[in-house]
C-alpha positions in Angstrom: -96.2 -44.1 -19.9 -99.1 -41.9 -18.7 -100.7 -43.1 -15.5 -104.4 -42.6 -15.0 -104.4 -44.0 -11.5 -106.9 -42.5 -9.2 -109.1 -41.1 -12.0 -112.7 -42.1 -12.1 -113.9 -41.4 -15.6 -117.5 -40.4 -16.3 -119.8 -43.1 -17.6 -119.7 -41.7 -21.1 -115.9 -41.6 -21.1 -115.4 -45.0 -19.6 -115.7 -46.8 -23.0 -113.0 -44.5 -24.4 -110.7 -45.3 -21.4 -111.3 -49.0 -21.9 -110.5 -48.8 -25.7 -107.4 -46.8 -25.0 -106.2 -49.3 -22.5 -107.1 -52.1 -24.8 -105.1 -50.5 -27.6 -102.2 -50.0 -25.3 -102.2 -53.7 -24.2 -102.7 -54.9 -27.8 -99.6 -53.0 -28.9 -97.6 -53.9 -25.8 -98.3 -57.6 -26.1 -97.9 -57.8 -29.9 -94.9 -60.1 -29.3 -97.2 -62.8 -28.0 -98.4 -63.4 -31.6 -95.1 -64.6 -32.9 -94.9 -67.8 -30.8 -98.3 -68.8 -32.2 -97.2 -68.4 -35.8 -93.9 -70.3 -35.2 -95.7 -73.1 -33.4 -98.3 -73.5 -36.2 -95.7 -73.6 -38.9 -93.6 -76.0 -37.0 -96.6 -78.3 -36.3 -97.6 -78.2 -40.0 -94.2 -79.6 -40.9 -94.3 -82.3 -38.3 -97.8 -83.3 -39.2 -96.8 -84.1 -42.8 -94.9 -87.2 -41.6 -97.5 -88.3 -39.0 -100.6 -90.2 -40.1 -102.8 -93.1 -39.2 -102.4 -96.1 -41.5 -104.8 -98.9 -42.3 -104.0 -101.5 -44.9 -106.0 -104.4 -46.5 -105.4 -106.6 -49.5 -105.4 -110.1 -51.0 -103.2 -112.0 -53.5 -104.0 -109.6 -56.3 -104.2 -106.2 -54.8 -103.0 -104.3 -51.7 -104.5 -101.0 -50.4 -103.0 -98.8 -47.7 -105.1 -96.0 -46.4 -103.4 -93.1 -44.6 -105.4 -90.5 -42.8 -104.0 -87.0 -42.0 -105.5 -84.5 -39.6 -104.9 -80.9 -38.7 -106.0 -81.4 -35.1 -102.5 -80.7 -33.8 -102.7 -77.1 -35.1 -105.9 -76.4 -33.2 -104.6 -78.2 -30.1 -101.4 -76.0 -30.1 -103.6 -72.9 -30.5 -105.5 -74.0 -27.4 -102.2 -74.4 -25.5 -101.1 -70.9 -26.6 -104.5 -69.5 -25.5 -104.1 -71.0 -22.1 -100.6 -69.5 -21.7 -101.6 -66.0 -22.9 -104.8 -65.9 -20.7 -102.9 -67.2 -17.7 -100.4 -64.3 -18.2 -103.2 -61.7 -18.3 -104.9 -63.1 -15.1 -101.7 -63.6 -13.1 -100.9 -61.8 -9.9 -97.7 -60.1 -11.1 -99.4 -58.8 -14.2 -102.4 -57.5 -12.2 -100.1 -55.7 -9.8 -98.2 -54.0 -12.6 -101.4 -53.1 -14.4 -103.2 -51.6 -11.4 -100.2 -49.3 -10.8 -101.1 -47.7 -14.1 -104.9 -48.1 -14.2 -106.5 -48.0 -10.7 -109.8 -49.4 -12.0 -110.9 -53.1 -11.9 -113.6 -52.3 -14.5 -111.2 -50.9 -17.0 -108.7 -53.7 -16.3 -111.2 -56.5 -16.8 -112.9 -55.0 -19.8 -109.6 -54.4 -21.6 -108.4 -57.9 -20.7 -111.6 -59.5 -22.0 -111.4 -57.5 -25.3 -107.8 -58.7 -25.6 -108.8 -62.3 -25.0 -111.5 -62.1 -27.6 -109.1 -60.5 -30.1 -106.5 -63.3 -29.5 -109.3 -65.9 -29.9 -110.3 -64.5 -33.3 -106.7 -64.3 -34.4 -105.8 -67.9 -33.3 -109.1 -69.2 -34.8 -108.3 -67.6 -38.2 -104.6 -68.6 -38.3 -105.2 -72.2 -37.1 -107.9 -72.7 -39.8 -105.7 -71.2 -42.6 -102.7 -73.2 -41.3 -104.8 -76.4 -41.6 -105.4 -75.5 -45.3 -101.7 -74.9 -45.9 -101.1 -78.2 -44.2 -103.4 -79.9 -46.7 -101.6 -78.3 -49.6 -98.2 -79.4 -48.3 -99.5 -83.0 -48.0 -100.8 -82.9 -51.6 -97.4 -81.6 -52.8 -95.6 -84.5 -51.1 -97.8 -87.3 -52.5 -96.2 -89.9 -54.7 -97.5 -90.9 -58.2 -99.4 -93.9 -56.9 -101.0 -92.1 -54.0 -104.3 -90.2 -54.2 -105.8 -87.4 -52.1 -109.5 -88.1 -51.6 -111.6 -85.0 -51.7 -109.0 -83.2 -53.7 -108.1 -79.6 -52.9 -111.5 -78.1 -53.4 -112.0 -76.1 -50.3 -115.3 -74.3 -50.1 -115.3 -70.7 -48.7 -118.2 -71.7 -46.4 -116.2 -74.5 -44.9 -113.3 -72.1 -44.2 -115.7 -69.7 -42.5 -117.3 -72.5 -40.5 -113.9 -73.7 -39.3 -112.9 -70.2 -38.3 -116.1 -69.5 -36.4 -116.0 -72.9 -34.6 -112.3 -72.6 -33.7 -112.8 -69.0 -32.4 -115.8 -70.0 -30.2 -113.8 -72.8 -28.6 -110.9 -70.5 -28.0 -113.2 -67.9 -26.4 -114.7 -70.5 -24.1 -111.2 -71.7 -23.2 -110.0 -68.2 -22.5 -113.0 -67.5 -20.2 -112.4 -70.6 -18.2 -108.7 -69.9 -17.7 -109.3 -66.3 -16.8 -111.8 -67.3 -14.1 -109.3 -69.9 -12.7 -106.6 -67.2 -12.6 -109.0 -64.9 -10.8 -109.7 -67.5 -8.2 -105.9 -67.9 -7.8 -105.7 -64.3 -6.7 -107.9 -65.2 -3.7 -106.0 -68.4 -2.9 -103.1 -70.1 -4.6 -104.2 -73.4 -3.2 -107.7 -73.0 -4.7 -106.1 -72.0 -8.0 -104.1 -75.3 -8.1 -107.2 -77.3 -7.3 -109.2 -75.6 -10.1 -106.3 -76.2 -12.6 -106.3 -79.9 -11.6 -110.1 -80.0 -11.9 -109.9 -78.3 -15.3 -107.7 -80.9 -16.8 -109.3 -83.9 -15.1 -112.9 -83.1 -15.6 -112.4 -81.5 -19.0 -110.3 -84.2 -20.6 -110.6 -87.1 -18.2 -113.3 -89.6 -17.4 -114.5 -89.1 -13.8 -117.8 -90.3 -12.4 -119.5 -89.1 -9.2 -122.6 -91.2 -8.6 -124.4 -91.2 -11.9 -122.9 -88.1 -13.3 -120.0 -88.4 -15.7 -118.0 -85.2 -15.1 -115.4 -86.2 -17.7 -118.0 -85.6 -20.4 -118.7 -82.0 -19.6 -117.2 -80.9 -22.9 -119.8 -82.9 -24.8 -122.3 -80.3 -23.9 -120.5 -78.1 -26.5 -118.7 -80.6 -28.8 -121.8 -82.8 -29.4 -123.8 -79.8 -30.6 -124.7 -80.0 -34.3 -126.3 -76.6 -34.7 -123.8 -73.7 -35.1 -126.4 -71.2 -33.8 -127.1 -73.2 -30.6 -123.4 -73.8 -30.1 -122.7 -70.1 -30.5 -125.4 -69.3 -27.9 -124.0 -71.8 -25.5 -120.5 -70.4 -25.8 -121.8 -66.8 -25.5 -123.8 -67.4 -22.4 -121.1 -69.5 -20.7 -118.4 -66.9 -21.5 -120.6 -64.1 -20.2 -121.2 -66.0 -17.0 -117.5 -66.8 -16.5 -116.2 -63.3 -17.3 -118.9 -61.8 -15.1 -117.9 -64.1 -12.3 -114.3 -63.0 -12.6 -115.4 -59.3 -12.3 -117.6 -60.1 -9.2 -114.8 -62.0 -7.5 -112.4 -59.1 -7.7 -115.0 -56.7 -6.5 -115.5 -58.8 -3.4 -111.8 -58.9 -2.9 -111.7 -55.0 -3.0 -114.5 -54.9 -0.4 -112.6 -57.2 2.0 -109.5 -55.1 1.7 
């Protein structure tokens, strides 16, 4: 391992240093990909037997409607993203990293590139795994069962699913990275932010006339992909930028 501690690269060479550090991290953390693949395959098998059932009938005919969903695949990808981003922003990892690269700018930039890469990878694999899940369901249907919609999967639908999943994962990674950055300042503050993340993000909490539990609707209720992408891009830029500013203030205090 070659240390570049103490070296301040020229502005023109900074991008090369960042890309080299990004490549080093991408190769060094390649093992993080395998748990995601295993979890997605395992959840696909479990999801075959899980379905929502609604039945109706009379004296002459009885109909049972079963609904299958691949939401579990995306949810597990979210969990994986939280774990990976938490690792990149943790204090032990930062301490080891800065012993090799004595530059917060390089550290943050390479970490952000890595998070974006993982988001794209998880978005692609979770969408493709959902398609495999649908094929597996079709293969297990009985003769008197029908799959509405068939197996006609349009390429534009696949692309839309990949883009949407990737954007959600980028947003999630930016939030978790900021929380971990705050945790560097104070572990107590980090715990409070983690609690707030789960409560306000997935709960139903009201303060006066503001429903803080519906914050995610600002993104999930958006029907336009272009506007949704713009919301995610601006939010991620703000969150990642805040993480960089926080660590700069920490350096000044030291």
